[in-house]
C-alpha positions in Angstrom: 0.2 0.2 0.1 2.8 2.8 0.9 4.7 1.7 -2.2 1.1 2.1 -4.3 1.0 5.6 -2.4 4.5 6.7 -3.4 4.2 5.9 -7.0 0.5 7.6 -6.9 2.4 10.7 -5.6 5.3 11.0 -7.7 3.1 10.2 -10.7 0.6 13.2 -9.7 4.6 15.3 -9.2 5.6 14.2 -12.5 2.3 15.9 -14.1 2.8 19.3 -12.4 4.7 22.1 -14.4 8.2 22.9 -12.5 6.9 26.8 -12.0 9.8 27.6 -10.1 12.0 26.4 -12.8 10.2 27.8 -15.7 10.0 31.3 -14.1 13.9 31.2 -13.0 14.2 29.9 -16.9 12.3 32.9 -18.2 14.5 35.5 -16.1 17.4 34.1 -17.9 15.8 33.8 -21.4 15.0 37.3 -20.8 18.5 38.4 -19.9 19.9 36.0 -22.8 17.9 37.0 -25.7 18.5 40.8 -24.9 21.9 41.0 -23.8 23.1 38.6 -26.9 20.7 39.2 -29.9 18.2 42.3 -29.4 20.9 44.9 -28.1 23.1 44.8 -31.2 21.0 46.7 -33.7 20.8 49.2 -31.0 24.9 49.5 -30.4 25.9 48.8 -33.8 25.7 52.5 -35.0 28.4 53.1 -32.6 30.3 50.1 -33.4 30.5 51.3 -37.1 31.8 54.4 -35.9 34.5 52.3 -33.5 36.0 50.5 -36.1 35.3 52.5 -39.3 33.4 49.8 -40.6 30.2 50.4 -43.0 27.2 49.1 -41.6 27.2 46.3 -44.0 30.2 44.8 -42.9 29.2 45.0 -39.0 26.1 43.2 -39.7 27.9 40.8 -42.2 30.6 40.2 -39.2 27.1 39.2 -37.1 25.8 36.7 -39.9 29.4 35.1 -39.9 29.2 34.7 -36.2 25.6 33.3 -36.5 26.9 30.8 -39.2 29.7 29.4 -37.0 27.3 29.4 -34.0 25.1 27.0 -35.9 28.1 24.9 -37.1 28.7 24.3 -33.5 25.2 23.4 -32.5 24.8 20.0 -33.2 28.1 19.3 -30.7 26.0 21.3 -28.4 23.3 19.2 -28.6 25.0 15.9 -27.8 26.7 18.3 -24.9 23.1 18.8 -23.5 22.2 14.7 -23.4 25.8 14.1 -22.0 26.3 16.1 -19.2 22.9 17.8 -18.9 21.4 21.0 -20.2 21.4 22.8 -17.2 25.4 22.6 -16.8 25.8 24.0 -20.3 24.0 26.5 -19.3 26.0 27.3 -16.3 29.0 27.0 -18.4 27.3 29.2 -21.3 26.5 32.1 -18.9 30.3 32.4 -17.9 31.1 32.2 -21.4 28.6 35.1 -22.5 29.9 37.3 -19.8 33.6 36.7 -21.1 32.6 37.3 -24.9 30.7 40.3 -24.1 33.5 41.9 -22.2 36.1 40.6 -24.8 33.9 42.2 -27.4 34.0 45.5 -25.4 37.7 45.5 -24.8 38.6 44.5 -28.2 41.3 46.6 -29.7 40.7 46.1 -33.4 38.7 44.6 -35.8 39.9 41.1 -35.9 39.6 40.5 -32.3 35.9 42.3 -32.5 34.5 39.9 -34.8 36.2 36.9 -33.0 34.3 38.1 -29.6 31.2 38.5 -31.8 31.8 34.8 -32.9 32.2 33.8 -28.9 28.8 35.8 -28.3 26.8 33.9 -30.7 28.5 30.7 -29.8 27.8 31.3 -26.2 24.0 32.3 -27.3 23.8 28.7 -28.2 24.5 27.6 -24.7 21.8 29.7 -22.8 18.8 30.4 -25.2 15.8 28.6 -26.0 17.5 25.4 -27.5 19.4 24.5 -24.2 16.4 25.6 -21.7 13.7 23.4 -23.9 16.5 20.3 -23.3 16.3 21.2 -19.6 13.0 21.2 -19.4 12.3 18.2 -20.8 15.3 16.5 -18.7 13.8 18.3 -15.6 10.0 17.0 -16.3 9.3 15.4 -19.5 6.0 14.3 -18.7 4.9 17.8 -19.1 7.7 19.4 -20.9 5.3 20.5 -24.0 3.3 22.9 -21.3 6.6 24.0 -19.3 8.0 24.9 -23.5 4.7 26.9 -24.0 4.9 29.3 -20.5 8.8 29.7 -21.0 8.0 31.2 -24.4 5.2 33.4 -23.0 7.8 34.9 -20.7 10.9 35.1 -22.9 8.5 37.0 -25.5 9.1 39.9 -23.4 12.8 40.1 -23.8 12.5 42.6 -27.0 10.0 44.6 -24.6 12.1 45.1 -22.1 15.6 45.0 -23.4 15.4 47.4 -26.2 14.1 50.1 -24.1 16.6 49.2 -21.6 20.0 49.3 -24.1 18.5 52.7 -25.4 18.5 54.0 -21.6 21.8 52.8 -20.9 23.1 53.8 -24.0 22.1 57.1 -23.8 24.7 57.6 -20.6 27.2 55.0 -21.2 29.3 54.0 -24.6 28.4 50.5 -26.4 31.3 49.2 -24.7 30.0 49.9 -21.1 26.6 48.5 -22.3 28.2 45.5 -22.8 30.4 45.2 -19.8 26.8 46.0 -18.0 25.5 43.0 -19.9 28.3 41.2 -18.9 27.7 41.7 -15.5 23.9 40.5 -15.7 24.8 37.2 -17.2 27.6 36.4 -14.6 25.8 37.5 -11.6 22.1 36.6 -12.4 22.1 33.8 -14.9 25.0 32.1 -13.7 23.7 31.6 -10.3 20.2 30.5 -11.5 22.0 28.0 -13.8 23.7 26.6 -11.2 20.9 26.1 -9.4 18.8 24.4 -12.1 21.8 22.1 -12.0 20.6 20.7 -8.6 17.1 20.5 -9.8 17.9 18.2 -12.7 20.3 16.3 -10.5 17.6 15.8 -8.0 14.8 14.6 -10.9 17.5 12.0 -11.7 17.4 10.7 -8.5 13.8 10.2 -8.6 13.6 8.8 -12.1 13.1 5.3 -11.6 9.9 6.3 -9.4 8.2 8.8 -11.8 9.0 6.9 -15.0 10.6 10.2 -17.1 10.6 8.6 -20.4 8.3 10.1 -23.0 7.5 7.9 -26.1 7.4 9.8 -29.4 4.4 8.8 -31.6 6.4 8.4 -35.0 7.5 4.5 -35.5 11.2 3.5 -35.1 11.4 3.1 -38.8 10.4 6.5 -40.1 12.1 8.4 -37.5 14.9 9.5 -39.9 12.7 10.7 -42.7 10.4 12.3 -40.2 13.2 14.1 -38.7 14.3 15.2 -41.8 11.1 16.5 -43.3 10.4 18.6 -39.8 14.3 19.9 -40.0 13.1 20.9 -43.6 9.8 22.9 -42.7 11.3 24.5 -39.5 14.3 26.0 -41.6 12.1 27.3 -44.5 10.0 29.1 -41.7 13.2 30.3 -39.9 14.5 31.1 -43.2 11.4 33.5 -44.2 10.8 34.7 -40.5 14.8 35.9 -40.4 14.8 37.5 -44.0 11.6 39.4 -43.3 12.1 40.9 -39.9 15.8 41.9 -40.8 14.1 44.0 -43.6 11.0 45.0 -41.7 11.3 48.4 -42.0 12.8 49.5 -45.2 10.6 46.5 -47.2 7.5 48.5 -45.6 8.6 51.7 -46.6 9.5 50.4 -50.2 5.7 49.4 -50.3 4.9 53.0 -50.2 4.1 53.0 -46.2 6.3 55.6 -45.5 6.4 56.7 -42.1 4.0 54.2 -40.9 6.2 51.6 -41.4 7.9 51.8 -38.0 4.4 51.8 -36.3 3.4 48.9 -38.2 6.1 47.0 -37.0 5.5 47.8 -33.4 3.2 45.5 -33.7 4.8 42.3 -34.3 6.0 41.8 -30.6 2.8 41.9 -29.2 1.2 39.8 -31.9 4.3 37.1 -30.9 3.5 37.3 -27.3 -0.4 37.2 -28.0 -0.3 33.9 -30.1 1.4 32.2 -27.3 -0.9 33.4 -24.6 -3.8 32.4 -26.7 -2.1 28.9 -27.0 -1.5 28.6 -23.1 -5.4 29.3 -22.3 -6.8 27.6 -25.7 -4.8 25.1 -26.9 -4.0 22.7 -24.2 -5.5 19.9 -26.0 -3.9 20.6 -29.4 -1.4 18.4 -30.8 2.1 19.7 -31.8 2.0 18.7 -35.2 -1.0 20.8 -35.7 0.2 23.6 -33.7 2.9 23.5 -35.9 1.3 23.3 -39.5 -0.9 26.4 -38.0 2.4 28.1 -37.2 3.6 27.3 -40.8 0.4 28.9 -42.3 0.5 32.0 -40.4 3.8 32.9 -41.5 3.9 33.0 -45.3 0.3 33.8 -44.9 0.9 37.2 -43.2 3.5 37.6 -46.2 0.7 36.9 -48.8 -1.6 39.7 -47.0 1.1 42.0 -47.4 1.7 41.6 -51.0 -2.1 41.7 -51.8 -2.8 44.8 -49.8 0.5 46.7 -50.1 0.5 49.9 -49.8 -2.9 49.9 -47.7 -1.7 50.6 -44.0 -4.3 48.4 -42.4 -3.2 45.7 -44.7 0.2 46.1 -43.3 -0.8 46.2 -39.7 -2.9 42.6 -40.4 0.4 41.5 -42.0 2.6 42.5 -38.7 -0.3 40.9 -36.5 -0.8 37.5 -38.5 3.1 37.6 -39.2 3.8 38.1 -35.3 1.5 35.2 -34.2 3.1 32.8 -36.5 6.5 33.6 -35.4 5.3 33.6 -31.6 4.1 29.6 -32.2 7.1 28.8 -34.0 9.1 29.1 -30.8 6.9 27.0 -29.1 6.7 24.1 -31.3 10.5 24.0 -32.1 10.5 22.5 -28.7 7.2 20.8 -28.6 7.1 19.0 -32.1 10.4 16.8 -31.5 9.5 15.9 -27.9 5.8 14.6 -29.7 7.7 13.1 -32.7 10.6 11.5 -31.1 10.1 11.3 -27.3 12.5 12.3 -24.5 15.4 10.2 -25.0 18.1 12.3 -27.0 16.1 15.0 -27.2 19.1 17.3 -26.5 21.0 15.6 -29.6 17.6 16.4 -31.9 17.9 20.0 -30.7 21.3 20.5 -31.6 20.9 19.4 -35.0 17.7 21.2 -35.9 19.4 24.6 -34.3 22.2 24.2 -36.6 20.0 24.1 -39.5 17.8 26.7 -38.5 20.6 29.4 -37.6 22.6 28.5 -40.8 19.7 29.5 -42.7 18.6 32.2 -40.6 22.6 33.7 -41.1 22.1 33.6 -44.9 18.0 34.7 -45.0 19.0 38.6 -44.6 21.4 38.5 -47.3 19.6 36.6 -49.7 16.5 38.6 -49.3 18.6 42.1 -49.7 20.1 40.6 -53.0 16.9 39.6 -54.1 15.4 43.2 -53.6 17.8 44.8 -55.2 18.1 42.8 -58.6 14.4 41.8 -59.0 12.6 44.4 -56.7 10.5 43.8 -53.5 7.3 42.1 -54.8 8.8 39.2 -56.9 11.2 38.8 -53.8 8.0 38.7 -51.5 6.4 36.1 -53.6 9.4 33.8 -53.4 9.5 34.3 -49.7 5.8 33.4 -49.4 6.5 30.0 -51.8 9.4 29.4 -49.5 7.1 29.6 -46.7 4.4 27.4 -48.4 6.9 24.8 -48.5 7.3 24.6 -45.0 3.3 23.7 -44.9 3.4 20.9 -47.4 6.6 19.5 -45.7 5.0 19.8 -41.6 1.5 18.5 -43.0 3.4 15.3 -44.5 4.6 14.2 -41.3 0.7 13.2 -40.6 1.6 10.4 -43.2 4.2 9.0 -41.5 2.4 8.1 -38.4 
């Protein structure tokens, strides 16, 4: 009787979302994305002046850094499984702080680019890919819900850090802003991740009593093909998302929206958070695969609305909202769909491989779209972009047939 009661208690506990861990990770995700990603575009003009580069070269250096970061992702995925995602994130917080400091003290262009590469490599250690793997390792049965809650919190990173970075930069040089951000990673994120190492260790100790494994729905014989199709779908969505977002304001301006372009762009963030909130409240019983297909429809759907309505301001606003909602859901399904299809075993390795493909395409996409807009025009470029997004719908929808 006691044994049965213990089993039932463990089972009940395993069904609860680890809210404290999710909240703690939410804090580190806001800081991680805010300091290592969103701050760059605000500080870039001063970096251009510091090193006497053109803005194209500085953003080109960022793309190179993202590309190299993507190439390291598969190795990081293996590390998530081997030593635990929490340990990797703890190391990553220290690495992020060191990389930000190195960038601040960079004496020349070569040292600056090397530090930028280190920043993007450390970002892979502490951002969503690692955080999703950690939530699966802590409590896999409810990891899908945990990931949804985490992305809802993380969605406020740009809302918080764009004004924070701007305010700091109005008083400090970009180097000193990076030093402040290094302190945030070292003094806030590192202790939180170190605490989460203990949480993961406690979970391992209870593993035998709570049956932690989650089985994937795809049969083993079809998992290799299923993974390839899933990665293709997500990569195409990331390509469209990255290309459009980098060029959002000039793209809207080029379509005749003029000064309203920046205003329309502000709808993206709230729409992204809104879609995550709607999914959290109403999408509890929606399969991850169905949610992924919905996300894949919203992203190119938004581009299509822009194509058909430009230069209408209400049409552009509808585009920003639909496109933002699709991107909000994309962050969720990149964590939940691999768990649904392939289970919790080797989840970190799968995340690493998927991160690699997405980051590489995300690094190349802005240049590809810029080249296309320059040579064939904005409207034809958007048609091609929407068509690539349409292929992601076909890819993700076809996974249902593999079941």
